[in-house]
Wavefront OBJ file of the C-alpha trace (Angstrom):
o trace
v -2.812 -0.907 -10.447
v -3.659 -2.845 -7.299
v -6.812 -3.679 -5.423
v -6.360 -2.947 -1.722
v -8.666 -4.965 0.523
v -9.496 -3.518 3.901
v -12.372 -3.877 6.390
v -14.469 -6.055 4.116
v -14.181 -3.783 1.082
v -11.662 -2.809 -1.536
v -10.358 0.139 -3.523
v -8.266 0.306 -6.675
v -5.110 2.406 -6.354
v -1.753 2.705 -8.079
v 1.046 0.279 -7.272
v 3.204 2.952 -5.667
v 0.416 4.361 -3.475
v -0.524 0.838 -2.428
v 3.030 0.074 -1.360
v 3.233 3.367 0.512
v -0.053 2.652 2.332
v 1.131 -0.805 3.413
v 4.457 0.543 4.618
v 2.765 3.409 6.495
v 0.281 1.026 8.085
v 3.158 -1.128 9.330
v 4.931 1.935 10.753
v 1.750 3.025 12.542
v 1.370 -0.445 14.021
v 4.943 -0.315 15.337
v 4.316 3.078 16.933
v 0.859 2.031 18.217
v -0.758 4.970 16.459
v -3.427 5.565 13.829
v -4.169 8.030 11.046
v -6.908 8.918 8.603
v -5.553 8.986 5.071
v -7.206 10.259 1.915
v -6.146 8.562 -1.306
v -6.742 9.009 -5.011
v -8.628 5.870 -6.036
v -10.939 4.367 -8.597
v -14.546 3.457 -8.033
v -15.790 -0.020 -8.936
v -16.865 1.458 -12.308
v -13.290 2.779 -12.785
v -14.233 6.409 -12.282
v -11.771 8.642 -10.445
v -12.579 9.210 -6.801
v -11.176 9.619 -3.321
v -10.964 6.987 -0.585
v -10.843 7.753 3.130
v -9.179 5.041 5.219
v -8.533 4.910 8.950
v -5.397 2.847 9.501
v -3.779 1.868 12.760
v -2.262 -0.947 14.823
v -5.090 -3.392 14.108
v -5.320 -2.714 10.356
v -5.430 -5.865 8.292
v -4.853 -5.221 4.611
v -3.862 -7.135 1.545
v -3.377 -6.149 -2.059
v -3.492 -7.992 -5.338
v -2.763 -6.905 -8.893
v -5.776 -5.810 -10.881
v -6.462 -5.101 -14.530
v -3.847 -2.930 -16.161
v -5.065 0.347 -17.502
v -3.160 3.537 -17.969
v -4.798 6.317 -15.986
v -2.839 8.979 -14.152
v -4.134 9.542 -10.632
v -1.521 12.266 -10.035
v -0.437 10.300 -6.988
v 3.311 11.028 -6.801
v 2.630 13.629 -4.110
v 0.556 11.072 -2.167
v 3.468 8.634 -2.176
v 5.777 11.409 -0.962
v 3.381 12.301 1.875
v 2.924 8.690 2.991
v 6.641 7.949 2.841
v 7.331 11.057 4.955
v 4.793 9.916 7.540
v 6.252 6.413 7.481
v 9.744 7.727 8.133
v 8.427 9.849 11.007
v 6.811 6.813 12.663
v 9.564 4.326 11.846
v 12.832 6.273 11.483
v 15.003 3.139 11.360
v 13.384 1.904 8.154
v 14.835 3.123 4.856
v 12.639 5.589 2.968
v 11.981 3.056 0.238
v 13.134 -0.514 0.068
v 12.325 -3.757 -1.650
v 10.179 -5.066 1.229
v 7.016 -4.647 -0.874
v 8.487 -6.074 -4.056
v 6.820 -6.496 -7.418
v 7.020 -10.061 -8.680
v 6.475 -10.405 -12.398
v 7.730 -13.982 -12.948
v 6.549 -16.440 -10.295
v 8.500 -19.385 -11.751
v 11.862 -18.205 -10.432
v 10.602 -16.364 -7.330
v 12.173 -17.296 -3.989
v 9.171 -17.645 -1.690
v 11.430 -17.896 1.388
v 9.918 -21.248 2.340
v 13.314 -22.720 3.213
v 13.254 -20.800 6.492
v 9.967 -22.519 7.455
v 11.363 -26.045 7.162
l 1 2 3 4 5 6 7 8 9 10 11 12 13 14 15 16 17 18 19 20 21 22 23 24 25 26 27 28 29 30 31 32 33 34 35 36 37 38 39 40 41 42 43 44 45 46 47 48 49 50 51 52 53 54 55 56 57 58 59 60 61 62 63 64 65 66 67 68 69 70 71 72 73 74 75 76 77 78 79 80 81 82 83 84 85 86 87 88 89 90 91 92 93 94 95 96 97 98 99 100 101 102 103 104 105 106 107 108 109 110 111 112 113 114 115 116 117
């Protein structure tokens, strides 16, 4: 699960939906467009709910891992929808890539800082 921060607030969503939202937001920014998306999410009290988010070229989001708990949000269809919309707005990008990678072990992670030197 991940906490997605946006517009001064946050929602808790699955890893895969979070990645799909970030990728779709980037595609919308590239196409200078916006969209209202509705996501399966958790409330602050970890109850199931729905989040409505307007994303577009000026969207500034970040996500961080949150407490692990095993709850099915039935979000596979949401990922499929967002990936389809992403592909429509950014057809040159692969449907799913490692650009929003999970990093489990930070000790051996290549932060890409060599290119900044």
